[in-house]
N, C-alpha and C positions, 0 to 999 in steps of 0.2 A: 504493500500500500504506500510505499515511500513516495513514488512518483505522484500519486494522487494527493498526498499531504503537501508535497512540494508545490504542486499546481495550485492548490487551494491557498496555501500560505503566501505564494507570490501574489495571487489576486487580492487577498485580504490585507496583506502587508503585515502579517504576524505569523508566528509559528502555530501550527495546528496539530492537535491530537485527535485521532479518530477513536470513538468509544464503541460504536457498533456499525455494522454494515449489513443491511437486510434487503432481500429481494422483494420488490413490489410490482404491482401491475403497472404497465406503462406502454401498452401497445404490443403488437405481435412481432415487431421487427427487431427491437433492441433489448438488451439486458438492462433493466431499470433497477436502481438501488436507492435506498433511503440511508443516508450517511449521517449519523449523529456525531458531532465533533465538539471540541472545546469552544467553537465559535458559532454554534447553532446547528440546525438540521439542513441538509442539502439534498436535492434530487439529482441523481447522476444517471445519465444514459451512456451505455457502452456499446460500441460497434467494432467489428474487425477493422483494421486499418484500411483494408480494401474497400470498405463502405464508409469511409470517413466523410465523403461528400454529402451523404444523407444528413449527418449531424451538423456539418458546416453550413449547409443551406438552411437547416432548421434554425440554427443560431442567427443567421442573417434575417430570416423571417420574423423571429421574436424581436430582434432589434427594430425592424421596420414597423411592426405592430406597436411597439413601445413609442416610437417616434411620432405616431399619430396623436398621442396623448388623449386617447379616447376610452380604451377599455383595458383592464388589467390582463397581463400575461406574465408567465414566470420570468423573473429577472435573470438573465444569464450572468453567471459569476466568472466562469473560466472555461476554456476548451483547449484540448491538446492531447498528444499521445500519452497513453497510460499502459505500461508494460507492452503487450502486443496488441493493444486496442486503442481506440480513440474515444475520449471522454468529453461529454458536454455536461457541465455542472451548472445547476440552476438553483434558485431559492426553492425551498420546500413550502408548498401551500397546502393546508388542510382543506380538501375539497369535499363538497357534498352535491348531490344531484339538484338540478334546478327544480324549484317548486313554483307555485303561482306567483309569489312575491318576487323571488329572484329571477323568474322567467320574464316578468315585466321589466325588471331592471336590465336584463340582457337585451330585450328588444330596444330599450332606450339607448343603451351603450352601443349596440350594433348600428343603430341608426346614426349615432355620432360618427362611427367609423366610416359608414357609407356616405356620409355627407362631406367627407374630405375628397380631394380630387387629385388627379395626376395628369401628366402631359400626354401620355400615350398608353395604349393597352399593352400588357405584358409587364416586363420588369427588366432590371439591369443584369440579372443573372438567371440561368435556368435552375430549376430545383426538382422536387419530387412530389408525386401524389401517391402516398404510401411508399412503396419501393420502386415505383415506375417513374422514369425520367419525365419531367414536365418542361416543355419548351416555352420560353417566354420572350422570344424575339420581339422587340417593340414594334407596334403596328398602329396606324391611324384609323383603321377600319375594324370595328368590333366583329361584324359578320365574317370578315376575312380571317381575323385572328382566331375566332372560335372554330371555323371550318378547318383551317390549315394546321393549327398548333394544338388543337384539342381533339376534334373528331378524326381527321385524317391520320394523325399520329397514332391514335389508339386503334383505329381500324387496320392500318398497316401492320401494327404490332400483332394484332389478333390473327391476321392472315399469316404472318410469319410464324406464329405459334400453332398453325394448322387448323384454325377455325374458319368456317365458311360464313361470311357476312353477306346476307342477301340484299340486293337492290339498294345499296348505299349511294350509288351515283346520282339518282334523282334528288335525293335529299341534299347531298353535298353541293349539287349545282343550283340549289334553290334556297340556300341559307338566308339570302337577303329578304325573301318573302315573309320571314318570321318577324319582320320589323317594318314599321312605317315611320313617318316623320315624328310621331308622338311617342314612339317606343324605342328609338335608338338611344342607347345609354352613353354616358360620359365615363372616362376612366376613373374608377373608384378603388381604393385599397380594399382587398378582400382577404378573408382568412384562407379561403381556397379549398378547405377540406372540412366544412362545417357540419359534421354529423354530431349526434348526441354524445358520442364518446370523446369529443374534443372540446366540450363546453361544460362548465360547472359553476358552482358558486363557492366563494371562500367562506371562512368562518364567520364573517360579518354579513353574509348574504349578498355580497357584491359579485357580479359576473366575472368569470375568468375564461379566457380562450387560450388554448395551447395546441401543440403539434400543427403549426400552420403550414400551408402550401401557398405562401403569399404571392400575390401578383396584383396588377391593376386590371379590372375588368368590369363586367356588369354585376351590380349588387344582387340582381335576381338569382345569380348562380349560387351564392351563399344561401339565400332563402330556400331555393329549390332543394338543396341537399339536406337542409334541416328536416325536410319531410320524408327523406328516403327510407329511414328506418323507424318510422312511426311518429316522427315529429317532436317538437318542443312543446312546452305548456302553451295552452291557448292564449294565456296572458302575454306571452312573448310576441305572437303575431298581432294581437290587438294593439299593443303599445308601438311596435315597429311600424305598423300601417298607419297609425295616427301621425307619425313623423314623416314616413315616406310612403305615400299611397301607391297601390299597385298600378303599373302601367298597362295600357290596353294590350291584350294578347298574352298576359303573364302565365295563364294556366297552361297554354300550349307550349310556351317556351320552357316551362318547368320540365316537361318531358324531354325537350331538346337538350336542356342543360344536364339533366340526370342521365341521359344516354351516355355522356362522357364518363360518369362514374360507373355505370353498368358495364361499359366496355373495359374500364380499368379493372373492375372486379373480375371480369372474364379473364383478363390477362394475368391477374395476380392469383386467382383462386380456382380457375378452371371452368369446365364446360357447363356447370350448373347455371351459369349466367348467360349462356349462348341464346337460348330461346327467348329470354327477356330482352336481350339486345335486338334480336331480329324482329320481335313483336313491336318494340318501340319504333324502330326504323320504318316498319310497315305503317304504323299509325301516323307517323309524321309525314310520310309520303302521301297518304290519303288526305291529310290536311292541306298539303301543298296543292294537290290536284283540285281540291274544292276552292282554292283561292282565298281561304280565310285565315291564313297563318299569321298575318300581321295585324289582325283586328281582334 
């Protein structure tokens, strides 16, 4: 543990003694630890050095979220090699599930985040959605960005993995029809992977976001994914929509945006997501043919 204590000590500016080191839940990708020390408790994620870029880009995402000064996320303390691994050290936050009260606070704080703006869609660096690379080449057109760097990337990866994706070409050629003048977004900072497992409340009931896949995009993508695994408390949606009312066509775009995550789950977890991906593509193609995608 000497390298870890040295890393912590350098970041804190004092010598550190480690009292306990316990495994905790922290996602399915990294080895997550709760470290009790002479200077408090810390949350540590460990990855093989070959996967250090996953933690390095997570660090950059946490910094980017913090710089918006809108919603709490774990404060990064230090990062660097540790034995044969790479460590990301963060503050420890005692988390609890969102309830009606903290859900409303989450809606308010997420609206604060989505009220910020950026210059272009994408980001200055590429990162990851789960363990899948996520391209963020800056782009002025949101439909072009989402088509090329979200859907085409995932569909190509799925085909390379041996899956047959049916009739994607009509959808990919018609992304612009999901928007009209009243529904085109401006670049907004996003969490990027906002399902229930990446959001909680702290000990005071204030919302906390973690494990970001940060970039600038359409805020509807964050809201769409909150509904993917059953949704957040209804108070969350009520408060958020009071601040940022839904744009025309949002329900259909919810399927478009969650197709990205279904394809990513297909690439990460296998064929159980294939029929869902093809069904969504079929439904979206039908909407394009009816001419009602942007309304």
